[in-house]
Structures are given as structure tokens and as C-alpha cells.
N, C-alpha and C positions, 0 to 999 in steps of 0.2 A: 277664307278661301285659300286653297293650296297654291303655292307659287307655280307658275308655268314656265317652261323652258323653251328657248329658241336657239337653234344652231344656224349660223349664217355663213355660207361658203361663198367666197368672192373670187371671181375669175376676171382678170382684166386690169385696167388702168387705175390711176389715182382717183378718177371720178367715180369708178365703181366702189372703191374703198370708202369714199365720202358718202355715197348713196347707201352703202351697207350700214354706216353709222347712223344715217337718217332713219333707216328701217328699224334699227334697234331702238332708237329714240321714240319712234312712233308706236312701237309695240309695248314699250315700258309701261305706259298708263293702263294697259290691259293686263298687267301682272306678269309679263314675260321678261325673264332675265336670260342673258346669253350664257351658253355652255360651250365647252371646247370640243365636243364630239357629237355627231348626229345620233349616236346610240342613247345619249342622255336626254334627247329633245322630245318635246311634245309637238314642236313645229320646226320644220327644216325649210330654210329659204336658200335657194341657189341664185346668186346675183351674177349675171352672165355677160360675156363679151363676144361680139361677132366680127371684130376687126380683122382677125386672122383666122384662117381655116383651122389651125391647130387649137386655138382657144375654143372654137365651136365644138370640135371633137371632144374636148375635155368636158363640155357640158353634158353631152349624152352619155359619156362614160360614167360621170358622177351619178346621173339619173338612173342608170342601169344598176348601180350599187344600192340605190334607195329602194328598189323593188323588194329585196329581201327584208328590209326593215319594216316596210308596209305590211308584208305578210305576217311578220311577228307581232306587229302592233297596228291593227286596222284603224285605230283612232288617231294615228299619226297624221298630221296635216303637212303636205309637201307643196311648196310654191316655187315657181321659177319666175325671176324678173330680169330686168336689164335688156341688153341689146338683142340677144337671141330670142327672148320672149317677144320683143317688139317685132322682130323680123319674121318669126314663124307663126306667132299668134296661136290660133286654135289648133293648128296642125300638130303642135307638141302634145296635146292631149291624146291624139291617136298613137303617137310614138311611145307615150308613157301613160298607159291606162290607169295607173295608180296615182297620177298627179292630180292635185286638187285645185291649184290656183296658177294662172298665168297672168302676170301683170307687166305692163310695159314701162318704158323709161320715164313717162310722165305720170305714172300711177303710184309712185312711191307713197305719196300722201294718202292715197285711197286704200292702201294695203290693209290698214287696221280694220276698215269696214268689210273688206273681203274676207279677212280671217274670221271676224265676228260672224259673218253670214254662214261660213262653212261650219263653225263651231255650233251654231244654233239650228241651222236648217239643212246642213249637208250640201250636196251638189258640187259641180265642177265649174269654176268661174274663170272667165277671160276678160281682162280689161287692158286693152292696148290703145285706148283713145288718146290722141294728142290734145294738149291744152293750148289755148291761145296766149296765155301768160304764164310766167313762172309761179308755181304754187308755193307760197310761203306758209309755214306752219311752225310755231314755236315748239310744238310737241314732237316734231320730227327732227329736231336738232339734238344730237346725242353729245353729252359732255364727255371730255376725255377721261380715260382710265387713270387711276392713281399712278403717279410717277411719269405719265406721258408728258413730253415737253414740246412735241411738234404735232401740228394738225393741218389738215386740208380744209380749204374754204372755197366752195364753188362761187364764182362771181357771175357766171353766165352758163347757158346750156345751148346745145344745138350748133349747127354750122351752116353757113351759106356758100361755102367755097366749091363744093361739088368736084373735088379731085376725082379723076376718072377711075382710080383704084379703090375708092373709099366708100363705105356704107354709112358713115356717121350721119349725114343729112337725112337718110332714110330711116334710121333707127333712133335717133335722138331729136329729130325735127329741125326746124329752122332756128336761127340764132336769136336768143333772147337774153337780155342782161338784167341782173338784179339791181336794185337801187343801191347807191353807195351807203345810204343810211342803214339799210338792213345788213349790208356786208360789215360795216364798221361795228354795228351793235353785236353781231355774232363774234367778231374778233375780240371785242372787249369782254364778252362773256367767257370766251376761251381763255384769255389772259387771266381773268379773275379766277379761273379754275386751275391755273398753273402752267398754261401753254406759253412758251417763249418764242417759238418760231411758227409762222404760218406759211403755207404754200397756196397761192391763189390759183384756182383751176378754171380752165375754159378750153374749148377746142381751138379757139384763136383769141387769146386775151388781148391782142393788139387792136382788135376791132370792138372792144368793150364800149358799150354805151352809145355807139354811133346811131343805131336804128331808133333808139328811144330818146335821143337828145340829152343823154346824161353827160356827166363829165367824161373826158377821155381816160384811157388807161393810165397815162402818166399822172394825171391829176388824182386818180384813185390811189395810186401808189403813194403820193404825197400825203393823202389822208390817212392811209394805213401807217405810214412812217411816223405819224404824229400820235399814234396810240401809246399811251403810257404803259410801261411794263413789258412791252414787246421788244425782243432783242433782234430778231432776224425776219426778213421777208424774202420769200422765193416765189416764182411763178412759172407756170407751164400751161399750155404750149404757145409759142410765138410763131406766127406765120411770117416768113421773110418778106412777103409782098406788103405787109401792113406795118412793119416796124418803123416808127417815125424817129426823126432827129430828136424830138422832144422826149421820147421814151429812152432813146440811147443816152441822152444827157442825164437821165436819172441815175445812171451808174456812177456818175461823178459827184452828185450832190445829195443823194439820200443815204444817210449813214447806216440805216438798218437794211438796205437792199443788198443782198448777197452778190458777190462778184462772180456770178455764174448765170449763163443763159443757155437754155435748150432751144436751138434754132434748126428745126428739121429741114434738110436740103433735099433728101430723097434720091437725087441723082446729080452727077457732075456734068451731065450732057444737056445743053440747052434744047436739043431736039427732043430728048426724052421728057424733059420738064414741060415742054409744050404739049406733048401727048398726054402727060399726066394732068394737064390743066392747072399747073401751079402758078401761072401768071407772073413769073419772074424768070430771068435767065441766069446762067452761071455767072456772068459778069456782074449782074445786079447783086447776087448773093455775096460775091467777094467784096463788093463795095460796102455792103452792110457789115461784114466782118471787119473791114479796115476801119470803119467809123466807130464800131464798138471798142476796138483796141486803141483807137486814138484817144478816147475819153477815159478808158480804164485799161491800161496796158497789161495788167495781170489777170484780166477777166478769163474765166474758164468757159470754153464753148463746147457743148456737146450737141449731137445731132442724130437724126434717123436717116438710114439709107435703105432703099429697096433695090435688090439685085434681081435680074431676070425679068424686068418689065417687058410685056409683049413688044417685040420689035427691037429690043436693045441689042445693038451690034457689038462686036469686039471693040470697035473704036469708041462707042458710047461708054462701054465699061472702063476702058483705059482712061477716059476723061474723068470718070468717077474716082479712079485710083489717084489720078494726078491732083484732083481737087482735095482729096483727103491729105495728100502730102503737103499741098500748098497751105491749107488752113491749119494743119496740125491740130486736129481736134483733141480735146482732153479725154473724150470718150464717145463711143458710138453705139447705137442700137441698130443692128443690121438684120434685115428680114428678106427671106425669099418671097418673091411675088406669088400670090395665090388668088385665083378668081373668087370674087365675093358676089353673092346675089344682089341684083339691082345695080351694081357698079358698072358703068359703061365699058371699062377695060375688059370685062368678062367676055365681051363680044369681039375684042380685037383679035386679028390674026397673028401669026408668027409667034406662037407661044414657045418659050424656051424649054428645052428638056430639063427634067428634074436634076439630072446629074450635072448639067451645065450650071444651073442655078446654085447647086450645092457647092460646086468648085469656086464660083465667084464669091459666094458667101465667105468661104474660108480664106480667100485671098484678101478680102477687105478686113476681116477680123484679124488676120495675121499682121497686116500692115498697121492697123490701129493699135494692136497690142505692143508693137515695137515703139510707136510714138508715145503711147501712154506711159510705158516704163521709162522712156527717156525724160519725159516731163516730171515724173515722180523722182527720178534720180537727181534732177536739177534742184529739187527742194531739200536734199540732204544738207544739213548744216544750217538751214534756216529755222526761224521760230514762227510757228503758226498758232493762231488763236482757234481753239477747238471747242465747239459746243458739245458737251458730253451727253450722250444719249443713254448710256447704260453700261453694264458689264459685258465684256467680250467672252466668247467661248475660247477655250485654249486652242481649239482647232482653227480658229480664225487667224492665228499667227503661225500657220503650218509651214511657212517659208523659213521660220526661225527654228534652229535646232531645239528639239523638245526639252533638253536639259537647261535651256536658257529662257524658257517661257515661264514667267512668274505665275504663282497660283491665282493671283487676282490681277486682272487687267481691265482697263476701261476702253471704250471706243466712242468716237464722236466724229463730227464733220467740220472741215474748215469752211470759211465763207465761199471758197471755190468748189465746194462739194466733194472734197477729197476725204476719204475715210482714214482716220488716224487711230491707232491703238497705242496705249501707253500703260505702264505698270502702276499699280496702286502705291501710294506713299503713306506709310504709317504716320499717324500723328498730324496729318494735314486735313483740314476741313472736316474734322471728326470722322475721317475715314470714308467720306463720300464726296465724289466730284459730280454727282448726278445733277444735270441741269446747270452746271457752271460753265463759264467760259474760261478755259485753261490754256495758258501759254505752254506749248509743247515744242521742244527742239527736236527736229527730225533727224534720226540717226540711220534709218535703213529704208529703202524703197523697194516695193514689190509691184507686181503687175496690177493689182486691184486695191492696194492699200499702202499706208505708210506706218512706220513704227518710230516712236520717239520717247522722250522722257520729259516730265514737267520741268519748267524752268524755275529756278529759285532766285529770289532777290538776295542781296548781300546779308540781310538780317536772318536768312535761313527760311524765309516764308515763301511758299509757292505762289507764283504769279497767277492768281485767279480772281474772278469777280462774278 
């Protein structure tokens, strides 16, 4: 049998990246191996995101480009999955008459059967049915690529929060948690394949296990922390209303838990937070930040902010700017509000003009850039432990004069999620730092990264492990 090829194009968040790996793993027993371009493929899968309007626009732009490939190769099978597929369902077939398969967020495990049916019988298939339980399948777990050291692991899916701007409960369903046994078994399998760092994924990891009567998230972290061979643990996303004192304490007692948390605030105005149905106030959020810094003073805190939410006044926006200053986040993801299908806020009055939203976006980004650079500059002269992820492109150190950029450099991340570049050192670790924890003294700070050099012990050996 000739090998078959699949190209998987992913749009969206870490959960979509994880699902794409599951898709690849599920198709592998059918003889499909991944290729790097759609032109090489017998099967093209587009894994989609519907959270932002811009992401949805990318979906149909990509599909439009696939029409020409289908004309050139009528046997090419094209499938669309993920959140847009769940949201739009059969209507996507009308917009893209060359499309063969539409599969929803709960149909990843069923995709191989859909592909087999199109291969053998043709037809145009739609499967957007929700499941009552998380579908576990060993064949849908894709092992990491050679040299990969970090991996995502989904611990739950869906959401029960129904924020008024968000479509997640409508496209990913209600909240469901995987058992800790399945999660730990997957992590052990990944570690055996060379993974050193895992990021636990869920729309709200803080509510893990509550509906099913499983262990809580803090207890799950303790179980993951006990996995032999694992170096680091990260997680995302945390909802501020559900972060417990028990979870906060994990940052002081779990040695593998990275000193970083992504805690989306969305707005600094309690009035806007109430309209968003976030179920916490500005004051409660600030209390959570203080509690985190009390147990882990050097913890890095990143967040999400939406500007231009319907009815957001100048005063509301000023409260967001003041919160950014007060918290001094290490980094921010900032988005302009956009109406999403099914989300209640789409029907709210007092929509902000696009120009006003764009101006507010730039104000928040400018303020955060200043704060981030100051935080990076404060690290100059310190020594940071960096988990090395691979070689850096010369362009990644563009802030450094070109004549001072070495031919070979490495990059990795600190426990606080800071990106660090450093030069290669001949004769050290056989020329490879890949997957090592390297002590790096920070010499220069930039807006989005740090630059340093490996630290040597007295005997002339680099401090690595």
C-alpha cells in the first residue's frame, strides 16, 4: 500500500494544537503521515477557531485557496473541524462546494471513520454531534516529534461559565474532565518519548474534576509533579473566580510547577466585568494577585484584556489602564471586542466604533510594552535557569547589532516564561544544549526577549543539567 499524506492547518489556541496532534495520531493507523504543504497532501484538514472574528475570517480565506487544489486533484479530500465547523455545521458545505467533511469539536475520534467513508463511498459528510462524555482513544494520542521537549495535555473540555462575549460553551460544549489516571498515563507516555515539560489545558482548569467528583486541580498538579523524568509543569487557562488558596499554595510547594500563571482579567472595570458575566470584581481580582505574590514573590503574571466591550465608557477604560499599572503584568494579550454568533453580548447596545477600539488597543499595548521592558531590564545581571527549546534564528536577536550576533545561538524559556537567547559554546555538552536546563546570566533586555551567556563554574564547565 502506498503511503498517504495529510496536511493539517491549525488556527487558534493551544487546545486546537493539541486536537491537531490527536487528529494526526488517529489518522496514522490508516497510513497517513503529515506533510508540510497542502500541495503534497492526499487529505487536507483545517482545524478552526471561532473565538475571534479575525480567526473565523482566516478559515474561509484558507478554504478559498483550497478550491484550486481540488480542481487540480479531484481525489483530494478536504475536511474542516474545530469550533467554526461546530458553529456553522452543514452551512459550510454551501459556502465551499468542494469540501468533503465537516466535523465538530467532539468528533475528532470519529474523523478516521469519516475519512474512510469518503475514501470508499464518496459523499459529503457532516458530524457535529456533542458527546455526553470525553471520548478517550489511545489511537488518537500522537507522540511528539523527534527533538520536541514540550507538549500540551488536555485535562478537560468545554465550559460552564457563559461569559457574555464568548462562544466556547456553544462550540465546545459543557465542561467535562478526564480522569487523573488517563492524564497521568498520557504524561508518562510523553515523558518516555522525551518530553520534559507539559502544559495542562482546559477552558477553566481551576474547576477541574468538580462535576465528576474527581480530585481537584491542586491535587492533580501534585500527581503530575510526582511523574518521574518530568522537569516542568505549566497550565492554562485559570478563571479568577475559581482560583483557590489550595491552588495558590502549589506555587510554593511544587518544585516542577513553573512560576508563571495566565489569569485573564478582561477588564479593570467592575461594571464591565458584571456585564461580561465574569463573576468577580476588580477588587477580588487584585486580592488573587496579592495572594499569588505572597506565596511566590517572583511569579510572572500574564493576562487577557478585551477593549471596546459594548457600553465600555471612557471611565471604564481608564480603570483598565489603572489596573494594568497596578498589577504590572509580565505580558498581555489584548483584543478588540467583536460580536460572535450565539454570544449574548452580540445583542448588547452601545457598540464602540472600530476606530475607538483600535485606539484603546494601542494604548493598552503601549503601556504594557513599557512595563514588560522594565521587568526585563530588572533581570539584567541575574542568572536564570533556561530550558533550552532549540536553535534561534539570527533574526530573533534583531535588537543586537548584526556584527555581534553569533552564527549559532540557542533559545529557551525561564520558569517565569521569559524567552532567553544565548550563544553556542564550543566543547560544551558535545555542542548541544537541546533539552537541557542551562544557567544563563542575563546581559541585555529587549521588549520580547532576553540575551545572555551560559554561566561557568570554576572548573570551566557550564552549569547545566
